[in-house]
C-alpha positions as CSV (number, residue, x, y, z in Angstrom):
1,M,28.3,12.2,43.9
2,T,30.6,11.6,41.0
3,T,30.0,12.0,37.3
4,L,28.7,8.4,37.2
5,T,25.6,9.5,39.1
6,D,25.3,12.6,36.9
7,R,25.5,10.4,33.8
8,Y,22.8,8.1,35.2
9,L,20.5,11.0,36.0
10,A,21.0,12.5,32.5
11,A,20.2,9.2,30.9
12,T,17.0,8.9,33.0
13,L,15.7,12.4,32.7
14,R,15.9,12.6,28.9
15,S,13.0,10.2,28.7
16,V,10.7,11.9,31.2
17,P,8.4,14.9,30.6
18,V,10.2,18.2,30.7
19,A,7.9,19.7,33.3
20,R,8.8,16.9,35.8
21,R,12.5,16.7,35.1
22,E,13.6,19.0,38.0
23,E,11.3,17.3,40.5
24,I,12.4,13.8,39.4
25,A,16.1,14.8,39.4
26,T,15.9,16.1,42.9
27,E,14.0,13.0,44.1
28,L,16.3,10.5,42.3
29,R,19.5,12.2,43.4
30,A,18.4,12.2,47.0
31,S,17.4,8.5,46.8
32,I,20.8,7.6,45.3
33,E,22.7,9.5,48.0
34,D,20.7,7.9,50.8
35,M,21.3,4.4,49.3
36,V,25.0,5.0,48.9
37,E,25.3,6.5,52.4
38,G,23.6,3.4,53.8
39,R,26.2,1.2,52.1
40,T,29.2,3.3,53.1
41,A,28.0,3.4,56.7
42,G,28.4,-0.4,56.7
43,G,32.0,0.0,55.7
44,Q,31.7,-0.3,51.9
45,D,33.9,1.8,49.6
46,A,32.0,4.8,48.2
47,T,32.9,4.2,44.6
48,T,31.8,0.5,44.8
49,A,28.7,1.5,46.7
50,E,27.7,4.0,44.1
51,R,28.2,1.5,41.2
52,E,26.2,-1.1,43.0
53,V,23.3,1.3,43.8
54,L,23.1,2.4,40.2
55,T,23.2,-1.2,39.0
56,E,20.4,-2.1,41.4
57,L,18.3,0.8,40.1
58,G,18.6,-0.7,36.6
59,D,18.3,0.5,33.1
60,P,17.6,4.3,33.1
61,D,15.0,4.0,30.3
62,K,13.0,1.5,32.4
63,L,13.3,3.8,35.4
64,A,12.2,6.8,33.3
65,A,9.2,4.8,32.1
66,R,8.1,4.1,35.6
67,Y,8.4,7.8,36.5
68,A,6.4,8.8,33.4
69,D,3.9,6.0,33.9
70,R,4.7,4.9,30.3
71,R,4.2,1.2,29.3
72,L,7.2,-0.4,27.7
73,Q,5.2,-2.5,25.3
74,L,3.7,-2.2,21.8
75,I,0.2,-3.4,22.6
76,G,-0.8,-3.5,26.3
77,P,-3.1,-6.0,28.0
78,A,-6.1,-3.5,27.8
79,Y,-6.0,-3.6,24.0
80,Y,-4.3,-6.9,23.2
81,L,-7.4,-9.1,23.0
82,A,-9.2,-6.7,20.7
83,W,-6.1,-6.4,18.5
84,A,-5.6,-10.2,18.4
85,R,-9.2,-10.9,17.5
86,L,-9.3,-8.3,14.8
87,M,-6.0,-9.5,13.3
88,K,-7.2,-13.1,13.2
89,L,-10.5,-12.1,11.6
90,L,-8.9,-10.0,8.9
91,L,-6.0,-12.4,8.1
92,S,-8.3,-15.4,7.9
93,F,-9.8,-14.4,4.6
94,I,-8.7,-11.0,3.2
95,P,-5.2,-11.9,2.0
96,A,-6.5,-15.2,0.4
97,L,-9.4,-13.4,-1.3
98,V,-7.3,-10.5,-2.6
99,G,-4.6,-13.0,-3.7
100,V,-7.0,-15.1,-5.7
101,L,-8.6,-12.1,-7.3
102,A,-5.2,-10.7,-8.3
103,G,-4.2,-14.0,-9.8
104,L,-7.4,-14.3,-11.8
105,L,-7.0,-10.8,-13.1
106,R,-3.4,-11.5,-14.1
107,V,-4.5,-14.5,-16.0
108,A,-7.4,-12.6,-17.5
109,D,-4.9,-9.9,-18.6
110,G,-3.0,-12.4,-20.7
111,G,-0.6,-14.0,-18.3
112,D,-0.3,-17.8,-18.0
113,V,-1.3,-19.9,-15.1
114,G,2.1,-19.8,-13.5
115,E,2.2,-16.0,-13.6
116,G,-1.3,-15.9,-12.1
117,I,-0.3,-18.2,-9.2
118,G,2.9,-16.1,-8.6
119,T,0.9,-12.9,-8.6
120,G,-1.7,-14.3,-6.3
121,V,0.8,-15.6,-3.7
122,S,2.9,-12.4,-3.7
123,T,-0.2,-10.2,-3.5
124,A,-1.6,-12.2,-0.6
125,I,1.7,-11.9,1.3
126,Q,1.8,-8.2,0.7
127,V,-1.8,-7.7,1.9
128,A,-1.1,-9.8,5.0
129,V,1.9,-7.7,5.9
130,Q,0.0,-4.4,5.3
131,I,-2.9,-5.6,7.5
132,A,-0.6,-6.6,10.3
133,F,1.4,-3.4,10.1
134,W,-1.5,-0.9,10.0
135,V,-3.7,-2.7,12.5
136,T,-0.8,-2.8,14.9
137,V,0.1,0.9,14.3
138,V,-3.5,1.9,15.0
139,F,-3.6,-0.1,18.2
140,A,-0.2,1.2,19.3
141,V,-1.5,4.8,18.9
142,L,-4.6,3.9,20.9
143,E,-2.4,2.4,23.6
144,R,-0.2,5.5,23.8
145,T,-3.1,8.0,23.8
146,K,-5.1,5.8,26.2
147,T,-8.1,6.1,23.9
148,P,-11.0,4.1,25.2
149,L,-12.4,1.4,22.8
150,H,-15.9,1.5,24.4
151,L,-16.2,-2.3,23.8
152,P,-19.1,-4.0,25.7
153,A,-18.1,-5.4,29.0
154,W,-17.6,-9.2,29.0
155,S,-20.3,-11.3,30.7
156,V,-20.9,-15.0,31.1
157,D,-23.7,-14.6,28.5
158,Q,-21.0,-14.4,25.9
159,L,-19.7,-17.9,26.7
160,P,-20.4,-20.4,23.8
161,E,-23.2,-22.7,24.6
162,D,-21.2,-25.8,23.7
163,T,-17.5,-25.0,23.3
164,A,-16.3,-28.6,23.6
165,D,-18.5,-29.8,20.8
166,R,-18.0,-27.0,18.4
167,Q,-16.4,-28.5,15.2
168,I,-17.0,-25.6,12.8
169,T,-15.2,-22.3,13.4
170,L,-15.6,-18.9,11.8
171,T,-12.3,-19.3,10.0
172,D,-13.4,-22.6,8.4
173,I,-16.7,-21.0,7.2
174,A,-14.9,-17.8,5.9
175,A,-12.5,-19.9,3.9
176,S,-15.2,-22.1,2.4
177,V,-17.5,-19.3,1.5
178,T,-14.6,-17.3,-0.1
179,F,-13.7,-20.3,-2.2
180,L,-17.3,-21.0,-3.3
181,A,-17.8,-17.3,-4.1
182,L,-14.7,-17.3,-6.3
183,V,-15.8,-20.4,-8.1
184,I,-19.2,-18.9,-8.7
185,A,-17.6,-15.7,-10.1
186,Y,-15.2,-17.6,-12.3
187,L,-17.8,-19.7,-14.1
188,P,-19.2,-16.7,-16.0
189,M,-15.9,-14.9,-16.1
190,Q,-14.1,-17.7,-18.0
191,H,-16.7,-17.3,-20.7
192,F,-15.7,-13.7,-21.3
193,R,-12.1,-13.6,-20.1
194,S,-10.1,-16.8,-19.8
195,F,-6.4,-17.4,-20.0
196,V,-6.7,-19.0,-23.4
197,P,-6.7,-16.6,-26.3
198,T,-7.7,-17.4,-29.9
199,D,-5.4,-16.6,-32.8
200,G,-6.8,-13.1,-32.7
201,D,-7.7,-11.0,-29.6
202,D,-10.9,-13.0,-28.8
203,N,-11.4,-15.1,-25.7
204,L,-11.7,-18.8,-25.8
205,P,-14.0,-20.1,-23.0
206,I,-12.7,-23.2,-21.1
207,L,-16.2,-24.7,-20.6
208,D,-18.6,-25.4,-23.5
209,P,-20.7,-22.3,-24.1
210,A,-23.7,-24.6,-24.8
211,L,-23.8,-25.5,-21.1
212,W,-25.2,-22.0,-20.4
213,S,-28.5,-23.3,-21.7
214,F,-29.0,-25.3,-18.4
215,W,-26.0,-26.9,-16.7
216,L,-23.8,-24.0,-15.8
217,P,-26.8,-22.0,-14.2
218,F,-27.7,-25.2,-12.4
219,L,-24.2,-25.7,-11.0
220,I,-24.2,-22.0,-9.9
221,V,-27.5,-22.5,-8.1
222,V,-26.0,-25.6,-6.3
223,L,-22.9,-23.6,-5.3
224,V,-25.1,-20.8,-3.9
225,A,-27.1,-23.4,-1.9
226,T,-23.8,-24.7,-0.6
227,I,-22.9,-21.3,0.7
228,G,-26.3,-21.3,2.5
229,L,-25.3,-24.7,4.0
230,E,-22.0,-23.2,5.3
231,F,-23.9,-20.6,7.3
232,A,-26.3,-23.3,8.6
233,K,-23.3,-25.4,9.7
234,Y,-21.8,-22.4,11.5
235,R,-25.1,-21.7,13.3
236,A,-25.3,-25.3,14.4
237,G,-21.6,-25.4,15.4
238,R,-21.2,-29.0,14.6
239,W,-22.3,-31.6,12.1
240,T,-25.7,-33.1,12.5
241,W,-27.3,-35.9,10.4
242,P,-29.7,-33.4,8.7
243,L,-26.7,-31.3,7.7
244,V,-24.9,-34.4,6.5
245,A,-27.9,-35.3,4.3
246,V,-28.1,-31.9,2.8
247,N,-24.3,-31.8,2.3
248,A,-24.4,-35.1,0.5
249,V,-27.3,-34.0,-1.8
250,L,-25.5,-30.8,-2.8
251,D,-22.2,-32.6,-3.3
252,L,-23.9,-35.2,-5.6
253,A,-25.9,-32.5,-7.3
254,F,-22.6,-30.9,-8.3
255,A,-20.4,-33.9,-8.8
256,V,-22.8,-36.1,-10.9
257,P,-23.3,-33.5,-13.7
258,V,-19.6,-32.7,-13.8
259,V,-18.7,-36.4,-14.1
260,W,-21.4,-37.1,-16.7
261,L,-20.5,-34.1,-18.8
262,M,-16.8,-34.9,-18.6
263,S,-17.3,-38.5,-19.5
264,T,-19.4,-37.6,-22.5
265,D,-17.0,-34.9,-23.7
266,R,-19.5,-32.2,-23.1
267,L,-17.8,-30.2,-20.3
268,L,-14.8,-28.7,-22.1
269,N,-15.2,-26.2,-25.0
270,P,-14.6,-28.1,-28.3
271,D,-12.7,-25.1,-29.6
272,L,-10.4,-25.3,-26.5
273,V,-9.6,-29.0,-27.3
274,A,-8.9,-28.1,-30.9
275,R,-6.7,-25.2,-29.8
276,F,-4.2,-27.5,-28.1
277,D,-2.8,-30.2,-30.4
278,W,-1.6,-32.4,-27.6
279,L,-5.2,-32.9,-26.4
280,G,-5.9,-34.6,-29.7
281,E,-2.9,-36.9,-29.6
282,G,-3.4,-40.5,-28.5
283,D,-5.4,-40.8,-25.2
284,N,-4.4,-37.4,-23.8
285,L,-8.0,-36.2,-23.8
286,N,-9.2,-39.4,-22.1
287,L,-6.4,-39.0,-19.5
288,V,-7.5,-35.5,-18.7
289,A,-11.1,-36.6,-18.5
290,T,-10.1,-39.5,-16.2
291,A,-8.1,-37.2,-13.9
292,V,-11.0,-34.7,-13.6
293,I,-13.6,-37.5,-13.0
294,A,-11.3,-39.2,-10.4
295,G,-10.6,-36.0,-8.6
296,T,-14.3,-35.0,-8.5
297,V,-15.3,-38.4,-7.2
298,L,-12.6,-38.6,-4.6
299,V,-13.2,-35.0,-3.3
300,T,-17.0,-35.7,-3.1
301,L,-16.7,-39.0,-1.3
302,W,-14.2,-37.6,1.1
303,D,-16.4,-34.6,1.9
304,I,-19.5,-36.8,2.5
305,L,-17.6,-39.4,4.6
306,D,-15.8,-36.7,6.6
307,S,-19.1,-35.1,7.5
308,A,-20.7,-38.4,8.3
309,V,-17.9,-39.4,10.6
310,K,-18.0,-36.1,12.5
311,A,-21.8,-36.4,12.9
312,W,-21.4,-40.0,14.2
313,R,-18.9,-38.8,16.8
314,N,-21.5,-36.3,18.0
315,R,-24.2,-39.1,18.5
316,T,-23.7,-39.0,22.3
């Protein structure tokens, strides 16, 4: 054999375990010689036959992987589903949660709303990248070391009872609960640390502090009850008329006080209104109130109608 075969053997052997190199070299060289001899016996030129044989054997790295019983993939089929499910679960809420918290902390630390949004978005992206990287690294190591995961074997008992009719997924519930929890956390936080400073170093609450006598605790209770509804929705898997009724009651229990308080100028902190001169100019305050009321009404009606339509579709 010529140096072409020697080069092919060297390229193959560098990727196989040292202890098996001599054995593999002997076996592979013999196979190449036999294949070349078979072609030359049919009248083919030796140089051409050698080149065609090596081409047929393919990439030396792939051949070495077969000899070493090494998978040429990052996450193999034995680990892929566990990796994919964990990635989906973690990415469904952790980046958003951390991003929102980072944005709120940036605003609470004196930044404006734009800075808070920018910080939140960039933090969420960084967290998502870190999760994807490290989870993949861990599973790649498990793949290479062939570490058993000891996951329970799949059985038909794990099949969803009604897959076709399930409307409410774990991702939907995780997003809703995360959003509600952040709103609940922000209601008391804005009283102590909002993004609106006074002339000194004090904090200027966005909502009227007088509301803590009843309305803000009431709204927090409604939001906590809404979180309970989210878990009930997931347990049911789809909208039912009892869930629609409870959802409508909780939506109205939150929306009606907000609309009433905003329409009677009792929702926003009077000191906040006085802090911004433009709110006192012309009908600016009325425009803000109208926007808040309209947005609250539209979101409430949409949520109630959407749940009712989905329950109606499930009637059969």
